[in-house]
NULUMMI-754336 format. One record per residue: residue number from 1; residue in one letter; chain; x, z, y of N, C-alpha, C, O, CB in turn. Coordinates in Angstrom, 3 decimals. Atoms other than C-alpha are relative to their C-alpha. Glycine has a CB too. Layout:
> NUM; A; A; X; Z; Y; X; Z; Y; X; Z; Y; X; Z; Y; X; Z; Y
...
This chain:
> 1; M; A; 1.344; 0.541; 0.130; 84.780; 121.043; 100.427; -0.919; 0.697; 0.951; -0.616; 1.764; 1.486; -0.513; 0.131; -1.422
> 2; W; A; 0.968; -0.517; -0.950; 81.766; 121.632; 102.526; -0.986; 0.900; -0.739; -1.327; 0.640; -1.893; -0.739; -1.156; 0.727
> 3; A; A; 1.036; -0.849; 0.557; 79.284; 124.446; 101.901; -1.306; -0.806; -0.101; -2.064; -0.696; -1.064; -0.194; 1.282; 0.870
> 4; V; A; 1.167; 0.925; -0.027; 76.587; 121.897; 102.872; 0.580; -1.374; 0.279; 1.285; -1.566; 1.270; -1.104; 0.415; 1.111
> 5; P; A; -0.549; 1.325; -0.257; 77.410; 118.204; 102.503; -0.427; -0.553; 1.345; -1.551; -0.338; 1.801; -0.414; -0.947; -1.088
> 6; P; A; 0.355; 0.584; -1.327; 77.559; 116.340; 105.807; -1.135; -1.019; -0.080; -1.250; -1.769; -1.049; 1.228; -0.674; 0.620
> 7; A; A; 1.144; 0.920; -0.034; 74.467; 114.389; 106.772; 0.412; -1.371; 0.563; -0.249; -2.367; 0.269; -1.148; 0.603; 0.851
> 8; T; A; -0.445; 1.211; -0.620; 76.382; 111.731; 108.745; 1.510; -0.134; -0.158; 2.201; 0.847; -0.436; -0.404; -0.028; 1.469
> 9; W; A; -1.447; 0.184; 0.085; 79.859; 110.170; 108.685; 0.713; 0.725; 1.147; 1.839; 1.183; 0.953; 0.349; -1.498; 0.018
> 10; S; A; -0.653; -0.695; -1.111; 80.643; 111.708; 112.082; 0.195; 1.489; -0.331; 1.169; 2.109; 0.097; -0.832; -0.159; 1.299
> 11; E; A; -0.177; -1.387; 0.398; 80.078; 115.138; 110.592; 1.103; 0.183; -1.042; 1.705; 1.253; -1.139; -1.294; 0.540; -0.536
> 12; A; A; -1.023; -0.065; 1.087; 82.457; 114.351; 107.702; 1.411; -0.034; 0.619; 2.336; 0.556; 0.061; -0.180; -1.208; -1.025
> 13; G; A; -1.325; 0.148; -0.584; 85.362; 113.506; 110.018; 0.740; -1.207; -0.490; 0.197; -2.013; -1.245; 0.806; 1.200; -0.271
> 14; V; A; -0.812; 1.140; 0.381; 88.178; 111.022; 109.577; 0.540; 0.174; -1.417; 1.112; 1.220; -1.720; 1.150; -0.191; 0.992
> 15; P; A; -0.524; -0.101; 1.365; 89.081; 110.324; 105.937; 1.552; 0.159; -0.001; 2.229; -0.358; 0.888; -0.416; -1.263; -0.816
> 16; V; A; -1.461; -0.077; 0.154; 92.614; 111.244; 104.826; 0.511; -1.159; -0.817; 1.699; -1.477; -0.763; 0.413; 1.319; -0.656
> 17; L; A; -0.415; 1.124; 0.843; 92.653; 108.310; 102.397; -1.183; -0.967; -0.185; -2.295; -0.552; -0.511; 0.522; 0.510; -1.388
> 18; A; A; 0.989; 1.035; 0.253; 90.744; 105.029; 102.172; 0.636; -1.008; -0.970; 1.788; -1.401; -0.787; -0.469; -0.696; 1.344
> 19; I; A; -0.520; 0.909; 1.033; 91.166; 102.702; 99.158; -0.955; -1.170; -0.110; -2.158; -0.985; -0.292; 0.165; 0.723; -1.388
> 20; E; A; 0.780; 1.209; 0.193; 89.980; 99.095; 98.970; 0.614; -0.830; -1.140; 1.828; -1.030; -1.185; -0.066; -0.825; 1.318
> 21; V; A; -0.415; 0.908; 1.047; 90.177; 96.890; 95.888; -0.470; -1.381; 0.485; -1.666; -1.660; 0.560; -0.610; 0.400; -1.440
> 22; I; A; 0.354; 1.262; -0.625; 90.339; 93.392; 97.327; -0.325; -1.091; -1.022; 0.081; -1.052; -2.184; 1.124; -0.457; 0.895
> 23; S; A; 0.292; 1.261; 0.751; 88.999; 90.110; 96.040; 0.437; -1.138; 0.909; 0.691; -0.923; 2.095; -1.568; -0.138; -0.404
> 24; P; A; -0.395; 1.103; -0.881; 89.922; 86.650; 97.279; -0.907; -0.152; 1.232; -0.440; -0.550; 2.299; 0.001; -1.293; -0.783
> 25; T; A; 0.885; 0.146; -1.160; 86.852; 86.665; 99.525; 0.052; 1.155; 0.971; -0.268; 0.987; 2.148; -1.393; -0.170; -0.457
> 26; S; A; -0.071; -1.160; -0.915; 87.377; 90.166; 100.936; 1.387; 0.220; 0.584; 1.532; 0.992; 1.532; -0.431; 1.255; -0.725
> 27; A; A; -1.374; -0.270; -0.431; 91.162; 90.000; 101.412; 0.221; -0.115; 1.510; 0.790; 0.794; 2.114; 0.929; -0.937; -0.698
> 28; P; A; -0.249; 0.081; -1.451; 91.188; 88.694; 105.000; -0.599; 1.114; 0.804; 0.026; 1.619; 1.737; -0.516; -1.272; 0.524
> 29; R; A; 0.664; -1.078; -0.706; 88.694; 91.287; 106.156; 0.665; 1.334; -0.289; 0.847; 2.135; 0.629; -1.467; 0.052; -0.376
> 30; D; A; -0.631; -1.271; 0.391; 90.355; 94.154; 104.239; 1.372; 0.151; 0.610; 1.752; 1.250; 1.013; 0.104; 0.104; -1.513
> 31; R; A; -1.364; -0.033; -0.539; 93.845; 93.252; 105.466; 0.018; -0.075; 1.534; 1.004; 0.299; 2.168; 0.819; -1.153; -0.584
> 32; G; A; 0.046; 0.218; -1.432; 92.734; 92.479; 109.009; -0.922; 1.048; 0.698; -0.489; 2.107; 1.152; -0.491; -1.442; 0.291
> 33; T; A; 0.969; -0.832; -0.773; 89.580; 93.990; 110.526; -0.106; 1.430; -0.492; -0.029; 2.365; 0.305; -1.376; -0.626; -0.052
> 34; K; A; 0.140; -1.397; 0.518; 89.158; 97.003; 108.202; 1.252; 0.802; 0.213; 1.207; 1.972; 0.593; -0.341; -0.002; -1.493
> 35; R; A; -1.252; -0.726; -0.191; 92.813; 97.872; 108.350; 0.152; 0.495; 1.422; 0.502; 1.656; 1.632; 1.176; -0.875; -0.363
> 36; R; A; -0.110; -0.404; -1.390; 92.815; 97.902; 112.169; -1.006; 1.122; 0.313; -0.667; 2.050; 1.048; -0.229; -1.212; 0.930
> 37; I; A; 1.009; -1.056; -0.217; 89.607; 100.018; 112.173; 0.505; 1.325; -0.518; 0.462; 2.349; 0.163; -1.333; -0.359; -0.686
> 38; Y; A; -0.504; -1.273; 0.615; 91.104; 102.563; 109.791; 1.215; 0.508; 0.763; 1.310; 1.714; 0.991; 0.376; -0.210; -1.514
> 39; Q; A; -1.155; -0.475; -0.747; 94.409; 102.689; 111.709; -0.398; 0.590; 1.354; 0.123; 1.634; 1.746; 0.990; -1.134; 0.198
> 40; Q; A; 0.423; -0.495; -1.301; 92.680; 103.125; 115.079; -0.749; 1.324; -0.138; -0.665; 2.175; 0.747; -0.879; -1.036; 0.704
> 41; A; A; 0.712; -1.232; 0.244; 90.475; 105.865; 113.579; 0.891; 1.146; -0.387; 0.489; 2.308; -0.319; -1.001; -0.207; -1.044
> 42; G; A; -0.954; -1.046; 0.432; 93.543; 107.734; 112.351; -0.099; 0.355; -1.475; 0.321; 1.439; -1.881; -0.214; 1.246; 0.809
> 43; V; A; 0.048; -0.295; 1.450; 92.840; 107.478; 108.614; 1.432; 0.154; -0.464; 2.274; -0.704; -0.200; -0.750; -1.139; -0.823
> 44; G; A; -1.372; -0.349; 0.378; 95.924; 109.094; 107.069; 0.719; -1.061; -0.799; 1.875; -1.374; -0.512; -0.006; 1.253; -0.778
> 45; E; A; -0.571; 1.072; 0.822; 96.541; 106.390; 104.432; -1.103; -0.980; -0.353; -2.247; -0.599; -0.598; 0.671; 0.566; -1.290
> 46; Y; A; 0.930; 1.091; 0.421; 94.873; 103.076; 103.638; 0.734; -0.777; -1.080; 1.799; -1.344; -0.837; -0.431; -0.965; 1.232
> 47; W; A; -0.579; 0.725; 1.117; 95.602; 101.555; 100.236; -0.816; -1.238; -0.270; -2.034; -1.184; -0.438; 0.078; 0.879; -1.251
> 48; I; A; 0.656; 1.271; 0.350; 94.834; 97.917; 99.579; 0.489; -0.356; -1.389; 1.667; -0.663; -1.572; 0.320; -1.160; 1.051
> 49; V; A; -0.330; 0.286; 1.371; 94.764; 97.310; 95.839; -0.235; -1.469; -0.241; -1.362; -1.954; -0.143; -0.819; 0.867; -0.970
> 50; D; A; 0.058; 1.429; 0.269; 95.563; 93.687; 95.004; 0.207; -0.161; -1.525; 1.342; -0.147; -2.001; 1.099; -0.810; 0.849
> 51; V; A; -0.021; 0.096; 1.445; 94.730; 93.285; 91.305; 0.765; -1.256; -0.463; 1.550; -1.209; -1.410; -1.434; -0.014; -0.544
> 52; D; A; -0.676; 1.264; 0.368; 95.921; 89.651; 91.166; 1.515; 0.130; 0.154; 2.252; -0.306; -0.731; -0.520; -1.174; 0.877
> 53; A; A; -1.425; -0.142; -0.260; 99.326; 90.483; 92.624; 0.606; 1.227; -0.697; 1.827; 1.355; -0.778; 0.237; 0.088; 1.493
> 54; R; A; -0.406; -1.262; 0.632; 99.489; 93.864; 90.798; 0.856; 0.836; 0.898; 1.924; 1.318; 0.519; 0.736; -0.264; -1.275
> 55; I; A; -0.669; -0.826; -1.003; 100.502; 95.690; 93.936; -1.033; 0.849; 0.740; -2.236; 0.593; 0.684; 0.801; -0.881; 0.997
> 56; I; A; 0.807; -0.721; -0.990; 99.161; 98.253; 96.346; 0.768; -0.073; 1.294; 1.971; 0.181; 1.339; -0.288; 1.501; -0.425
> 57; E; A; -0.564; -0.032; -1.354; 99.770; 97.854; 100.064; -0.411; 1.347; 0.607; -1.596; 1.670; 0.687; -0.509; -1.233; 0.891
> 58; R; A; 0.291; -1.300; -0.564; 100.056; 101.269; 101.654; 0.244; -0.082; 1.564; 1.317; -0.458; 2.036; 0.915; 1.129; -0.697
> 59; W; A; 0.006; -0.015; -1.449; 99.256; 101.570; 105.390; -0.131; 1.409; 0.559; -0.849; 2.230; -0.012; -1.116; -0.863; 0.517
> 60; H; A; 0.194; -1.252; -0.772; 99.597; 104.522; 107.808; -0.486; -0.471; 1.404; -0.382; -1.650; 1.742; 1.389; 0.905; 0.088
> 61; P; A; 0.528; 0.389; -1.336; 98.072; 104.579; 111.319; 1.011; -0.730; 0.916; 0.636; -1.620; 1.680; -0.484; 1.243; 0.718
> 62; E; A; -0.993; 0.568; -0.887; 101.342; 103.666; 113.032; 0.712; -1.246; -0.569; 1.565; -1.820; 0.107; 1.012; 1.049; 0.328
> 63; D; A; -0.735; 1.106; 0.661; 102.465; 100.906; 110.620; -0.359; -1.378; 0.570; -1.512; -1.679; 0.878; -0.287; 0.011; -1.505
> 64; Q; A; 0.169; 1.409; -0.397; 102.973; 97.313; 111.707; -0.033; -0.882; -1.242; -0.619; -1.965; -1.242; 1.146; -0.453; 0.958
> 65; R; A; -0.044; 0.692; 1.335; 103.630; 96.230; 108.069; -0.247; 1.015; -1.077; 0.062; 2.193; -0.897; 1.384; -0.722; -0.249
> 66; P; A; 0.252; -0.992; 1.062; 102.589; 97.822; 104.826; 1.214; 0.270; -0.837; 2.137; -0.543; -0.882; -1.117; -0.456; -0.892
> 67; E; A; -0.950; -0.238; 1.071; 104.766; 99.477; 102.246; -0.590; -0.655; -1.245; -1.755; -0.415; -1.564; 0.278; 1.547; -0.215
> 68; I; A; 0.461; 0.676; 1.234; 104.476; 97.338; 99.066; 0.414; 0.825; -1.184; 1.600; 1.036; -1.437; 0.574; -1.447; -0.118
> 69; V; A; -0.278; -0.893; 1.157; 104.163; 99.524; 95.995; -0.361; -0.784; -1.267; -1.440; -1.364; -1.391; -0.836; 1.380; 0.090
> 70; H; A; 0.242; 0.721; 1.215; 104.529; 98.032; 92.569; 0.221; 0.818; -1.256; -0.044; 0.316; -2.348; 0.848; -1.186; -0.035
> 71; E; A; -0.177; -0.829; 1.157; 105.392; 100.894; 90.253; -0.830; 1.284; 0.006; -1.724; 1.479; -0.817; 1.419; 0.335; -0.129
> 72; R; A; 0.659; -1.312; -0.119; 104.228; 104.349; 91.328; -0.243; 0.332; 1.442; 0.642; 0.185; 2.285; 0.836; 1.102; -0.654
> 73; L; A; 0.394; -0.362; -1.343; 102.382; 105.496; 94.400; -0.319; 1.493; -0.001; -1.148; 1.961; -0.781; -1.220; -0.852; 0.489
> 74; T; A; 0.212; -1.435; -0.135; 102.505; 109.149; 95.398; -0.299; 0.301; 1.450; 0.339; -0.253; 2.346; 1.231; 0.808; -0.496
> 75; A; A; 0.361; -0.382; -1.346; 100.896; 110.691; 98.432; -0.353; 1.488; -0.020; -0.959; 1.990; -0.967; -1.186; -0.869; 0.542
> 76; E; A; 0.385; -1.409; -0.174; 100.551; 114.270; 99.649; -1.115; 0.046; 1.042; -0.936; -0.380; 2.183; 1.235; 0.896; 0.440
> 77; L; A; 1.154; -0.084; -0.895; 97.150; 114.916; 101.180; -0.087; 1.389; 0.573; 0.582; 2.288; 0.062; -1.305; -0.365; -0.732
> 78; P; A; 0.127; -1.299; -0.572; 96.146; 117.836; 103.362; -0.400; 1.064; -1.082; -1.147; 0.780; -2.018; -1.030; -0.052; 1.133
> 79; G; A; 0.262; -1.053; 0.940; 96.004; 121.142; 101.521; 0.990; -0.055; -1.163; 0.827; 0.669; -2.145; -1.429; -0.091; -0.505
> 80; G; A; -0.987; 0.088; 1.074; 99.018; 120.140; 99.386; -0.433; -0.727; -1.225; 0.220; -0.631; -2.264; 0.403; 1.319; -0.389
> 81; V; A; 0.473; 0.744; 1.146; 96.991; 117.916; 97.102; 0.881; -1.210; -0.199; 1.061; -1.993; 0.733; -1.468; -0.412; 0.171
> 82; I; A; -0.834; 1.130; 0.304; 99.267; 115.395; 95.403; -0.806; -1.035; -0.778; -1.418; -0.699; -1.792; 1.238; 0.438; -0.785
> 83; V; A; 0.646; 1.132; 0.663; 97.805; 112.014; 94.405; 1.132; -0.913; -0.500; 1.959; -1.386; 0.279; -1.001; -0.775; 0.983
> 84; A; A; -1.022; 0.872; 0.593; 99.969; 110.002; 92.011; -0.647; -1.070; -0.868; -1.456; -0.760; -1.742; 1.002; 0.824; -0.833
> 85; V; A; 0.586; 1.098; 0.791; 99.087; 106.597; 90.588; 1.133; -0.847; -0.550; 1.938; -1.382; 0.212; -0.984; -0.877; 0.863
> 86; A; A; -0.937; 0.917; 0.627; 101.226; 104.708; 88.079; -0.738; -1.339; -0.095; -1.762; -1.446; -0.770; 0.492; 0.524; -1.431
> 87; L; A; 0.717; 1.263; -0.069; 100.298; 101.097; 88.732; -0.181; -0.609; -1.393; -1.174; -1.293; -1.641; 0.740; -0.977; 0.912
> 88; A; A; 0.129; 0.582; 1.370; 100.924; 100.146; 85.069; -1.219; 0.542; -0.692; -1.763; -0.101; -1.590; 1.253; 0.298; -0.858
> 89; D; A; 1.190; -0.598; 0.643; 98.053; 102.520; 84.156; -1.275; -0.612; 0.532; -2.294; -0.598; -0.158; -0.031; 1.516; 0.215
> 90; V; A; 1.245; 0.509; -0.595; 95.557; 100.868; 86.481; 0.034; -1.502; 0.195; -1.009; -2.147; 0.307; -0.261; 0.675; 1.333
> 91; L; A; -0.117; 1.473; -0.191; 96.909; 97.337; 86.908; 0.969; -0.519; -1.104; 2.120; -0.850; -0.819; 0.549; -0.371; 1.501
> 92; P; A; -0.917; 0.441; 1.065; 98.318; 96.317; 83.516; 0.510; -1.388; 0.220; -0.211; -2.236; 0.746; -0.673; 0.066; -1.334
> 93; G; A; -0.620; 1.285; -0.142; 100.669; 93.387; 83.490; 1.336; 0.108; 0.693; 1.633; 1.127; 1.315; -0.897; -0.927; 0.744
> 94; P; A; -1.356; -0.044; -0.566; 104.150; 92.530; 84.654; -0.021; -0.116; 1.521; -0.928; -0.706; 2.108; 0.860; -1.121; -0.592
> 95; M; A; -0.230; 0.165; -1.458; 105.383; 92.827; 88.249; 0.380; -1.443; 0.252; 1.142; -2.008; -0.533; 1.128; 0.975; 0.536
> 96; P; A; -0.416; 1.350; -0.331; 105.689; 89.418; 89.878; 1.515; -0.120; 0.193; 2.145; 0.800; 0.715; -0.711; -0.457; 1.247
> 97; T; A; -1.397; 0.256; -0.145; 109.194; 87.907; 89.795; 0.209; -1.130; 1.011; -0.760; -1.667; 1.547; 0.626; -0.339; -1.354
> 98; A; A; -0.304; 1.106; -0.926; 110.914; 85.323; 91.985; -0.672; -1.314; -0.436; -1.003; -2.156; 0.399; 1.525; -0.203; 0.096
> 99; D; A; 0.619; 1.223; 0.515; 109.427; 82.623; 89.710; -1.495; 0.044; -0.120; -2.127; -0.961; -0.446; 0.556; -0.313; -1.308
> 100; S; A; 1.465; -0.141; 0.152; 105.883; 83.975; 89.701; -0.684; -0.653; 1.185; -0.172; -0.608; 2.304; -0.424; 1.504; -0.113
> 101; P; A; 0.798; 0.513; -1.149; 103.253; 82.206; 91.797; -0.596; 1.180; 0.793; -0.969; 2.198; 0.209; -1.158; -0.960; -0.503
> 102; V; A; 0.581; -1.038; -0.850; 101.993; 84.284; 94.716; -1.469; -0.268; 0.080; -1.878; -1.325; 0.562; 0.646; 0.035; 1.419
> 103; P; A; 1.444; 0.211; -0.077; 98.235; 84.769; 94.396; -0.468; -0.243; 1.414; 0.095; 0.292; 2.369; -0.730; 1.180; -0.574
> 104; R; A; 0.550; 0.296; -1.307; 96.167; 83.407; 97.248; -0.375; 1.269; 0.784; -0.954; 2.189; 0.205; -1.211; -0.888; -0.153
> 105; G; A; 0.365; -1.131; -0.833; 95.731; 85.873; 100.121; 1.004; 1.147; -0.070; 0.843; 2.151; 0.625; -1.353; 0.495; -0.397
> 106; T; A; -1.010; -1.051; 0.103; 98.780; 87.934; 99.117; 1.049; -0.180; 1.099; 1.260; -1.287; 1.593; 0.668; -0.015; -1.401
> 107; L; A; -1.094; 0.087; -0.925; 101.566; 88.752; 101.509; 1.001; -0.990; -0.510; 0.997; -1.316; -1.697; 0.640; 1.351; 0.222
> 108; S; A; -0.946; 1.055; 0.449; 104.367; 86.220; 101.407; 0.924; 0.502; -1.082; 1.212; 1.696; -1.172; 0.834; -0.515; 1.174
> 109; R; A; -0.926; -0.307; 1.135; 106.667; 86.129; 98.391; 1.237; 0.736; 0.557; 1.746; 1.640; -0.105; 0.444; -1.342; -0.770
> 110; E; A; -1.192; -0.605; -0.558; 109.589; 87.108; 100.702; -0.222; 1.466; 0.267; 0.647; 2.283; -0.038; 0.413; -0.707; 1.269
> 111; V; A; 0.289; -1.400; -0.255; 107.928; 90.335; 101.792; -0.079; 0.761; -1.329; 0.508; 1.833; -1.472; -1.319; 0.149; 0.800
> 112; L; A; 0.187; -0.654; 1.277; 106.961; 91.208; 98.256; 1.356; 0.193; -0.711; 1.658; 1.292; -1.176; -0.968; -0.819; -0.879
> 113; L; A; -1.283; -0.101; 0.716; 110.394; 90.461; 96.748; 1.040; 0.792; 0.786; 1.842; 1.509; 0.188; 0.543; -1.392; -0.300
> 114; S; A; -1.038; -0.771; -0.710; 112.474; 91.909; 99.583; -0.331; 1.512; -0.122; 0.584; 2.333; -0.163; 0.088; -0.443; 1.534
> 115; K; A; 0.335; -1.408; 0.183; 110.578; 95.179; 99.224; 0.410; 0.461; -1.412; 0.858; 1.592; -1.603; -1.521; 0.230; 0.232
> 116; T; A; -0.371; -0.349; 1.383; 111.195; 95.097; 95.459; 1.540; 0.219; -0.090; 1.998; 1.149; -0.753; -0.463; -1.142; -1.003
> 117; R; A; -1.502; -0.107; 0.028; 115.000; 94.571; 96.002; 0.451; 1.269; 0.681; 1.421; 1.889; 0.247; 0.672; -1.229; 0.699
> 118; D; A; -0.418; -1.196; -0.749; 115.174; 97.445; 98.511; -0.156; 1.284; -0.718; 0.527; 2.251; -0.379; -0.738; 0.091; 1.234
> 119; E; A; 0.307; -1.263; 0.680; 113.835; 100.067; 96.119; 0.910; 0.298; -1.119; 0.764; 1.329; -1.775; -1.370; -0.005; -0.505
């Protein structure tokens, strides 16, 4: 922490983690423009929380595609701080299945389900 809080964002430096909870109207901007801004700035991790799909998309600066997380998300931040989120605790409801409709603005069903099968 700072002895004196920064007066400007440039004094604060690049965030190690940015989290967006998307809505149908913000999804294109959060997944497109904001994601590219965060990646170019070197933000360590960018989490896009999709409440409708009950997933978190995890992005790193070098990623071309997100990691799709549907059960538990764990990240180690600078200083050895561990952040762990059980999605069932914050996004109650079942994980989408092959028969579930894909909410508007969500990544394709194939990306979502192929990631599920790989884990």
